[in-house]
C-alpha positions as CSV (number, residue, x, y, z in Angstrom):
1,X,-4.8,4.3,14.3
2,X,-3.6,7.9,14.8
3,X,-5.3,8.0,18.2
4,X,-8.8,8.4,16.7
5,X,-11.6,8.0,19.2
6,X,-13.6,4.9,18.8
7,X,-16.6,7.0,17.7
8,X,-14.7,9.1,15.2
9,X,-16.7,9.1,12.0
10,X,-13.4,8.7,9.9
11,X,-12.5,5.4,11.6
12,X,-14.5,3.1,9.3
13,X,-13.0,4.8,6.2
14,X,-9.4,5.0,7.5
15,X,-8.3,2.2,5.1
16,X,-9.5,4.3,2.1
17,X,-8.0,7.5,3.4
18,X,-4.6,5.8,3.8
19,X,-4.7,4.5,0.2
20,X,-5.9,7.9,-1.1
21,X,-3.0,9.6,0.8
22,X,-0.4,7.5,-1.0
23,X,-2.0,8.3,-4.4
24,X,-2.1,12.0,-3.4
25,X,1.7,11.9,-2.7
26,X,2.3,10.5,-6.1
27,X,0.0,13.0,-7.8
28,X,1.8,15.8,-5.9
29,X,5.4,14.9,-6.6
30,X,6.0,17.9,-8.9
31,X,4.6,20.2,-6.2
32,X,6.5,18.6,-3.4
33,X,9.7,18.8,-5.4
34,X,9.2,22.5,-6.3
35,X,8.3,23.3,-2.6
36,X,11.4,21.6,-1.3
37,X,14.5,23.0,-3.1
38,X,16.8,20.5,-1.5
39,X,15.2,17.6,-3.4
40,X,14.5,19.5,-6.6
41,X,15.8,17.5,-9.6
42,X,16.6,14.5,-7.4
43,X,13.4,12.6,-7.7
44,X,13.2,9.9,-10.4
45,X,9.6,9.9,-11.4
46,X,10.1,6.9,-13.6
47,X,11.5,4.6,-10.8
48,X,9.1,4.9,-7.8
49,X,9.1,2.3,-5.1
50,X,6.8,2.0,-2.1
51,X,7.5,0.5,1.3
52,X,5.5,-0.2,4.4
53,X,5.4,-2.1,7.7
54,X,2.3,-4.0,8.9
55,X,-0.8,-2.2,7.9
56,X,1.4,0.3,6.1
57,X,2.7,-2.6,4.1
58,X,-0.8,-3.7,3.1
59,X,-1.6,-0.1,2.2
60,X,1.6,0.1,0.1
61,X,0.7,-3.2,-1.5
62,X,-2.4,-1.8,-3.1
63,X,-0.3,0.5,-5.3
64,X,1.6,-2.6,-6.3
65,X,-1.6,-4.3,-7.4
66,X,-2.9,-6.2,-4.4
67,X,-6.7,-6.0,-4.2
68,X,-9.1,-6.3,-1.3
69,X,-12.9,-6.2,-0.8
70,X,-14.6,-2.9,0.0
71,X,-16.0,-3.7,3.5
72,X,-19.2,-1.7,2.9
73,X,-20.4,-3.2,-0.3
74,X,-18.0,-6.0,-1.2
75,X,-16.7,-4.8,-4.6
76,X,-13.0,-5.4,-5.3
77,X,-10.8,-2.4,-4.6
78,X,-8.0,-2.1,-7.1
79,X,-5.7,0.9,-6.6
80,X,-2.8,-0.4,-8.7
81,X,-0.7,2.6,-9.8
82,X,1.6,2.0,-12.8
83,X,3.9,4.8,-11.6
84,X,5.0,2.4,-8.8
85,X,7.7,0.0,-10.1
86,X,8.7,-1.9,-7.0
87,X,8.0,-2.3,-3.3
88,X,9.2,-3.6,0.1
89,X,6.5,-5.0,2.4
90,X,7.6,-5.7,6.0
91,X,5.4,-7.9,8.2
92,X,2.4,-7.5,6.1
93,X,-0.8,-8.7,7.9
94,X,-1.4,-11.3,5.2
95,X,-4.4,-12.4,3.3
96,X,-6.8,-12.0,6.2
97,X,-9.8,-14.3,6.7
98,X,-9.0,-17.2,9.0
99,X,-5.4,-15.9,9.4
100,X,-6.6,-12.9,11.4
101,X,-7.4,-12.9,15.1
102,X,-11.1,-12.4,15.9
103,X,-10.3,-8.8,17.1
104,X,-8.4,-8.0,14.0
105,X,-11.1,-9.4,11.7
106,X,-13.7,-7.2,13.5
107,X,-11.5,-4.1,13.6
108,X,-10.1,-4.4,10.0
109,X,-12.8,-5.8,7.8
110,X,-10.9,-4.7,4.7
111,X,-7.8,-6.7,5.6
112,X,-8.5,-9.6,3.2
113,X,-5.8,-8.8,0.6
114,X,-5.3,-10.7,-2.6
115,X,-1.6,-10.5,-3.4
116,X,-1.9,-12.7,-6.5
117,X,-2.6,-9.6,-8.7
118,X,0.7,-8.0,-7.8
119,X,3.2,-8.0,-10.7
120,X,5.8,-5.4,-9.7
121,X,9.0,-6.7,-8.1
122,X,8.4,-6.8,-4.4
123,X,10.5,-7.9,-1.4
124,X,8.2,-9.3,1.2
125,X,9.6,-9.9,4.7
126,X,7.5,-12.0,7.0
127,X,8.1,-13.5,10.4
């Protein structure tokens, strides 16, 4: 977790910050493209895919439509982004609950994904 100290005040919100970072990249594509001349004109804003491994896969899955409970107040978090058309999820942690180890359930109370709401084409690789 980015070597954050156990008492770092950002730690409980890290899941939200990761999801917001992905949305910020999408929101900033025009700026990124204009700031990096080598990719100017090479980004296809109509065909965006996301990919991630492990927790990064779960984070990416939220843009594809997966939902999960907010660990603070229990509401359903839905960050589906219609700009994202496809995805690749490698070794995603899964749906959480009884499938997580006790340590993982305590450390990652947001890792209770519901993938049934995903509709974008997605390759999921699990071991």
